[in-house]
MDTraj code that builds the backbone (N, CA, C; nanometers):
import mdtraj as md
import numpy as np

residues = "MET SER ASP LYS LYS ILE PHE SER HIS MET PRO ARG ASN LEU LEU GLU GLU VAL ALA SER LEU PRO ASP MET LEU LYS GLU PRO PHE ILE ALA LEU TYR CYS LEU GLU ALA ALA GLU GLY ARG PRO VAL GLU ALA ARG GLU VAL ALA ALA ASN ILE GLY LYS ALA ARG ALA TYR THR HIS SER LEU LEU LEU GLN LEU GLU ARG LEU GLY LEU VAL LYS THR SER LYS LYS GLY LYS VAL LYS LEU PHE SER ILE ASN PRO GLU LEU ARG GLY LYS LYS GLU".split()
xyz = np.array([
    [0.6735, 3.2776, 3.7060],
    [0.8133, 3.2901, 3.6832],
    [0.8022, 3.2724, 3.5380],
    [0.8844, 3.4317, 3.4505],
    [0.8663, 3.3408, 3.3389],
    [0.9533, 3.3258, 3.2472],
    [0.8893, 3.2389, 3.1276],
    [1.0855, 3.1698, 3.0782],
    [1.1737, 3.2505, 3.0962],
    [1.2231, 3.3008, 2.9923],
    [1.3275, 3.4399, 2.9883],
    [1.3815, 3.4049, 3.1361],
    [1.2981, 3.4326, 3.2787],
    [1.3821, 3.4630, 3.3951],
    [1.4320, 3.2915, 3.4221],
    [1.3223, 3.2093, 3.3899],
    [1.4356, 3.1129, 3.3998],
    [1.4979, 3.0273, 3.3574],
    [1.5199, 3.0166, 3.2447],
    [1.6014, 2.9978, 3.1083],
    [1.7615, 3.0985, 3.1684],
    [1.7335, 3.1943, 3.2522],
    [1.8462, 3.3237, 3.2542],
    [1.9273, 3.2435, 3.3980],
    [1.8463, 3.1228, 3.4492],
    [1.9232, 3.1257, 3.6010],
    [1.9442, 2.9656, 3.6013],
    [1.9499, 2.8795, 3.4172],
    [1.9495, 2.7859, 3.4508],
    [2.1405, 2.7473, 3.3855],
    [2.2158, 2.6423, 3.4553],
    [2.2881, 2.6386, 3.3511],
    [2.3896, 2.6254, 3.2498],
    [2.4527, 2.5890, 3.1840],
    [2.4521, 2.6217, 3.0070],
    [2.3930, 2.5131, 2.9672],
    [2.5074, 2.3530, 3.0553],
    [2.5248, 2.3041, 3.0055],
    [2.3860, 2.1825, 3.0250],
    [2.2933, 2.2975, 3.1238],
    [2.1199, 2.2129, 3.1846],
    [2.0020, 2.2394, 3.0637],
    [2.0766, 2.4364, 2.9888],
    [2.0355, 2.3832, 2.9086],
    [1.9868, 2.3786, 2.8083],
    [2.1329, 2.2166, 2.7506],
    [2.1992, 2.1973, 2.6849],
    [2.0910, 2.0324, 2.6514],
    [2.0515, 2.0249, 2.7975],
    [2.0382, 1.8764, 2.8669],
    [1.8925, 1.9124, 2.7968],
    [1.8089, 2.0291, 2.8767],
    [1.6637, 1.9945, 2.8401],
    [1.6319, 2.1063, 2.6838],
    [1.6959, 2.1007, 2.5788],
    [1.6711, 2.1828, 2.4307],
    [1.6761, 2.0050, 2.3673],
    [1.7587, 1.9259, 2.4134],
    [1.7619, 1.7874, 2.3359],
    [1.6445, 1.7154, 2.3732],
    [1.5805, 1.6771, 2.5068],
    [1.4775, 1.6204, 2.5170],
    [1.3487, 1.6702, 2.4688],
    [1.2776, 1.5755, 2.4072],
    [1.1976, 1.5534, 2.3941],
    [1.0644, 1.6372, 2.4391],
    [0.9734, 1.6674, 2.3424],
    [0.8730, 1.8386, 2.4417],
    [0.7891, 1.7467, 2.5381],
    [0.7429, 1.6528, 2.5543],
    [0.6507, 1.5880, 2.6989],
    [0.7489, 1.5748, 2.8389],
    [0.8914, 1.5644, 2.7208],
    [0.9831, 1.5812, 2.9155],
    [0.9725, 1.7820, 2.9593],
    [0.9833, 1.7786, 2.8853],
    [1.0363, 1.9716, 2.9073],
    [1.0147, 1.9672, 3.0645],
    [0.8858, 1.9667, 3.0295],
    [0.8224, 2.0751, 3.0885],
    [0.8050, 2.0468, 3.1993],
    [0.7654, 1.8899, 3.2764],
    [0.8053, 1.8131, 3.4033],
    [0.9174, 1.8776, 3.5137],
    [1.0318, 1.8783, 3.3318],
    [1.1658, 1.8708, 3.3601],
    [1.2348, 2.0401, 3.4609],
    [1.1704, 2.0950, 3.3824],
    [1.1416, 2.2339, 3.3640],
    [1.1420, 2.2652, 3.5199],
    [0.9936, 2.1660, 3.6046],
    [0.9273, 2.2347, 3.6726],
    [0.9590, 2.1799, 3.7990],
    [1.0026, 2.0776, 3.7509],
    [1.1048, 1.9803, 3.8881],
    [1.2117, 2.0709, 3.9132],
    [1.2923, 2.1803, 3.8616],
    [1.4100, 2.2411, 3.8500],
    [1.4019, 2.3787, 3.8969],
    [1.2280, 2.3942, 3.9249],
    [1.2305, 2.5704, 3.9906],
    [1.1609, 2.5333, 4.0831],
    [1.1285, 2.3897, 4.1076],
    [1.0618, 2.3653, 4.2261],
    [1.1437, 2.2917, 4.3814],
    [1.2406, 2.2573, 4.2713],
    [1.4129, 2.1759, 4.4076],
    [1.4530, 2.3475, 4.4450],
    [1.4860, 2.4413, 4.3775],
    [1.5026, 2.5310, 4.3526],
    [1.4886, 2.6495, 4.4360],
    [1.3715, 2.6595, 4.4629],
    [1.2149, 2.7579, 4.5064],
    [1.2411, 2.6509, 4.6333],
    [1.2112, 2.5230, 4.6874],
    [1.1813, 2.4597, 4.8135],
    [1.3166, 2.4465, 4.8864],
    [1.4347, 2.4172, 4.7537],
    [1.5914, 2.4226, 4.8726],
    [1.5636, 2.2305, 4.9236],
    [1.4837, 2.1419, 4.8486],
    [1.4698, 1.9767, 4.8340],
    [1.4366, 1.9179, 4.7252],
    [1.4474, 1.7977, 4.7453],
    [1.4111, 1.7919, 4.6524],
    [1.2625, 1.7218, 4.7115],
    [1.2149, 1.7280, 4.5540],
    [0.9768, 1.7203, 4.5454],
    [1.0011, 1.6055, 4.5191],
    [0.8554, 1.5679, 4.5865],
    [0.7593, 1.5149, 4.4971],
    [0.7532, 1.5446, 4.3435],
    [0.6820, 1.3535, 4.3565],
    [0.5357, 1.4321, 4.1922],
    [0.4139, 1.4751, 4.2756],
    [0.4013, 1.4888, 4.2921],
    [0.2746, 1.5238, 4.3496],
    [0.2767, 1.6970, 4.3134],
    [0.3728, 1.7128, 4.3815],
    [0.4370, 1.8853, 4.3580],
    [0.4804, 1.8884, 4.2552],
    [0.4977, 1.8025, 4.1180],
    [0.5616, 1.8699, 4.0152],
    [0.4120, 1.8628, 3.9168],
    [0.2948, 1.7628, 3.9769],
    [0.2329, 1.7391, 3.9181],
    [0.0821, 1.8456, 3.8842],
    [0.1259, 1.9041, 4.0436],
    [0.0372, 2.0160, 4.0696],
    [0.0533, 2.1032, 4.0213],
    [0.1635, 2.1585, 3.9517],
    [0.2640, 2.2616, 3.9111],
    [0.2910, 2.2288, 3.7383],
    [0.2767, 2.1655, 3.7037],
    [0.2167, 2.1487, 3.5670],
    [0.0998, 2.1147, 3.5267],
    [0.0290, 2.0948, 3.6358],
    [-0.1525, 2.0006, 3.5971],
    [-0.1809, 1.9892, 3.5168],
    [-0.1396, 1.8207, 3.5702],
    [-0.0898, 1.7173, 3.4706],
    [-0.1284, 1.6119, 3.6263],
    [-0.2018, 1.4585, 3.5644],
    [-0.2218, 1.3538, 3.6905],
    [-0.0852, 1.3462, 3.7867],
    [-0.1056, 1.3078, 3.8894],
    [0.0237, 1.2370, 3.8801],
    [0.1246, 1.1460, 3.9133],
    [0.0320, 1.0310, 3.8282],
    [0.0727, 0.9273, 3.8197],
    [0.1425, 0.9210, 3.6713],
    [0.1070, 1.0333, 3.6088],
    [0.1701, 1.0318, 3.4624],
    [0.2031, 1.1490, 3.4488],
    [0.2963, 1.2094, 3.5606],
    [0.3536, 1.2589, 3.5603],
    [0.5315, 1.2191, 3.6569],
    [0.5029, 1.1176, 3.7570],
    [0.5431, 1.0087, 3.8232],
    [0.6559, 0.9428, 3.6979],
    [0.5062, 0.8684, 3.5968],
    [0.5979, 0.8224, 3.5512],
    [0.7370, 0.8876, 3.4104],
    [0.6720, 1.0111, 3.3918],
    [0.8487, 1.0813, 3.3148],
    [0.9142, 1.1184, 3.4127],
    [0.9256, 1.1604, 3.5044],
    [1.0422, 1.1940, 3.6334],
    [1.0820, 1.0754, 3.6900],
    [1.0189, 0.9233, 3.6822],
    [1.1149, 0.7869, 3.5724],
    [1.1748, 0.7404, 3.4267],
    [1.1357, 0.8176, 3.3103],
    [1.2047, 0.8490, 3.2396],
    [1.2561, 0.9354, 3.2228],
    [1.3101, 1.0342, 3.2851],
    [1.3620, 1.0592, 3.3162],
    [1.5700, 1.0640, 3.4158],
    [1.4756, 1.0413, 3.4858],
    [1.5476, 0.8723, 3.5528],
    [1.6215, 0.8323, 3.4694],
    [1.6045, 0.7444, 3.3564],
    [1.6014, 0.6306, 3.3177],
    [1.7382, 0.8008, 3.2264],
    [1.6705, 0.8513, 3.2522],
    [1.7919, 0.9177, 3.0366],
    [1.9397, 0.9744, 3.2374],
    [1.9414, 0.9790, 3.3037],
    [2.0019, 1.0449, 3.3736],
    [2.0213, 1.1678, 3.4041],
    [1.9253, 1.2655, 3.3948],
    [1.8190, 1.4137, 3.4027],
    [1.8361, 1.4088, 3.5739],
    [1.7450, 1.3372, 3.6582],
    [1.7014, 1.3282, 3.7669],
    [1.7326, 1.2637, 3.8371],
    [1.7238, 1.1856, 3.9955],
    [1.8119, 1.1826, 4.0986],
    [1.6725, 1.0953, 4.1727],
    [1.6651, 0.9909, 4.2477],
    [1.5885, 0.9990, 4.2799],
    [1.6548, 0.9242, 4.4570],
    [1.4933, 0.9544, 4.6203],
    [1.5634, 0.9235, 4.7025],
    [1.3936, 0.9012, 4.7822],
    [1.3855, 0.8131, 4.8527],
    [1.2895, 0.7901, 4.9057],
    [1.2933, 0.8477, 5.0749],
    [1.1596, 0.8483, 5.1057],
    [1.1495, 0.8955, 5.2197],
    [1.0597, 0.8198, 5.3499],
    [1.0298, 0.7569, 5.3512],
    [0.9823, 0.6526, 5.3692],
    [0.8679, 0.6284, 5.2271],
    [0.7311, 0.6181, 5.2206],
    [0.7273, 0.5834, 5.1451],
    [0.7083, 0.5626, 4.9804],
    [0.7121, 0.7700, 5.0440],
    [0.7229, 0.8443, 4.8893],
    [0.8747, 0.8395, 4.8131],
    [0.9013, 0.8304, 4.6743],
    [0.9798, 0.8969, 4.6137],
    [0.9766, 1.0546, 4.5910],
    [1.1372, 1.1032, 4.6404],
    [1.1724, 1.2209, 4.6151],
    [1.2958, 1.2841, 4.5005],
    [1.2111, 1.3614, 4.4358],
    [1.3019, 1.3454, 4.2456],
    [1.3941, 1.5017, 4.2654],
    [1.4885, 1.4499, 4.2354],
    [1.6002, 1.6017, 4.1993],
    [1.6991, 1.5970, 4.1128],
    [1.6634, 1.7040, 4.0326],
    [1.7935, 1.7064, 3.8965],
    [1.9642, 1.6567, 4.0197],
    [1.9577, 1.5583, 3.8951],
    [2.1258, 1.5418, 3.8609],
    [2.2362, 1.6560, 3.9352],
    [2.3041, 1.6308, 4.0948],
    [2.3747, 1.6979, 4.0944],
    [2.4813, 1.7066, 3.9878],
    [2.5764, 1.5950, 3.9311],
    [2.6563, 1.6153, 3.8150],
    [2.6107, 1.6961, 3.7405],
    [2.4892, 1.7700, 3.6716],
    [2.4306, 1.8326, 3.5634],
    [2.4089, 2.0503, 3.6590],
    [2.3896, 2.0017, 3.7047],
    [2.4096, 2.1079, 3.7899],
    [2.5601, 2.2079, 3.8306],
    [2.5761, 2.2808, 3.7473],
    [2.6950, 2.3397, 3.7638],
    [2.7426, 2.5028, 3.7966],
    [2.8504, 2.5688, 3.8073],
    [2.8518, 2.7109, 3.7696],
    [2.8176, 2.7457, 3.6278],
    [2.6688, 2.8792, 3.5809],
    [2.6637, 2.9281, 3.5478],
    [2.7471, 2.9945, 3.4178],
    [2.7377, 2.9749, 3.3405],
    [2.9017, 3.0232, 3.2134],
    [2.8006, 3.1444, 3.1783],
])
top = md.Topology()
chain = top.add_chain()
for i, resn in enumerate(residues, 1):
    res = top.add_residue(resn, chain, resSeq=i)
    for name in ("N", "CA", "C"):
        top.add_atom(name, md.element.get_by_symbol(name[0]), res)
traj = md.Trajectory(xyz[None], top)
């Protein structure tokens, strides 16, 4: 999916959040958004890492930074931490 298609499907408030992020956090945030939309469920850090071509541990730390910023929510399934876009940021596309 091209960047133009990805951004045309994102709600405006989410796009504004992405624009305000540091460059190193934009890629995992957009990958998480796309994977979650495609899968319809929260995703693991290893799935995001495979999508962006970075190490899982590095991607996990970036996703935790996004969680601290309030953009990502986490849950656990056994020993595995699952990440999803904060539902408060999701909304109707304007």
